[in-house]
C-alpha positions, 0 to 999 in steps of 0.5 A: 557590484558584480559580486552582488549581481552574480549572487542575485542571479544565483539565488534567482536561478536556484529558486526557480529550478525547484519544482513542486508537484502536488500529491493526490490521495490516490494515483493510478497513473503518472500522467494524470494531472495533479499526481505523482509517480510512486517513486516521487510520492514515497521519496524512494529510488523505486517501489518496483521489485519483488517482496517476500515474507520471511520465515518467523520463529515457530513458522509453519511455512503456511505464509509464504507470499511473494509480491511483484510490483512492476511499472507499466505505461499507465502506472504500476501493477502487482502480482501476488502469489500465495500458496493457493492463488495468483492475483494480478491488478493495479497498484496505487498509493495513498499518503495519509494526513501525517505522512504514512505511506500505503500501497493499495493492491486494487481488486483483491476481495477480502476473505472475511468481513463481519464489520463491527461485532462489539455489540453483536449480542445486543443487536443480534436480530439486526446483524442477521438482517444486514448484509455487509459488503466484503471490502475490495483492495488490500492496503500495505504500509510502506517503510523503506523496503518493507510492506506491512499488511494487517491481515486480520482484525480484533474482537471489535472489528472482525475481518481476514484479508488473506486466508492463505496466511495466519499472521496478523501482520504480514511483512513483505521485504524487498529482495535485493538485486 
């Protein structure tokens, strides 16, 4: 009887100690109800740190980027250094339907955006009259210690996010302390 009573208590305590925290689509602050910190959302020890591009074969050195993610009172901030600028802002996150994780660098205006240009010849007069708003905010997929930004589009959807880098996919790898 004592063993089954102890077993019941053990099961009861182990079940009640687990806490579930809902994950929101975007989070600017760990204190907002219904959100989690970047660390919990990404199941990583810490997203904080410095990330840099690595040289690639036949690299001209034009794509030297550095990204610092720091924890603040209200969430996370970033400092992105390129060859011609330093950009600062709030870093948020988004978890997609199938579990893909993205870090969003809020406030960065894309270098170029023409939208869907697949039917440009057919809609030439229409495309001249429409003024597309240039998107703001750059997303980077997050896997382990690497952030990957798709820097430009294709023939169907023309855009460039960071003009200081000529790579299609910019990989920023976290520096080890």
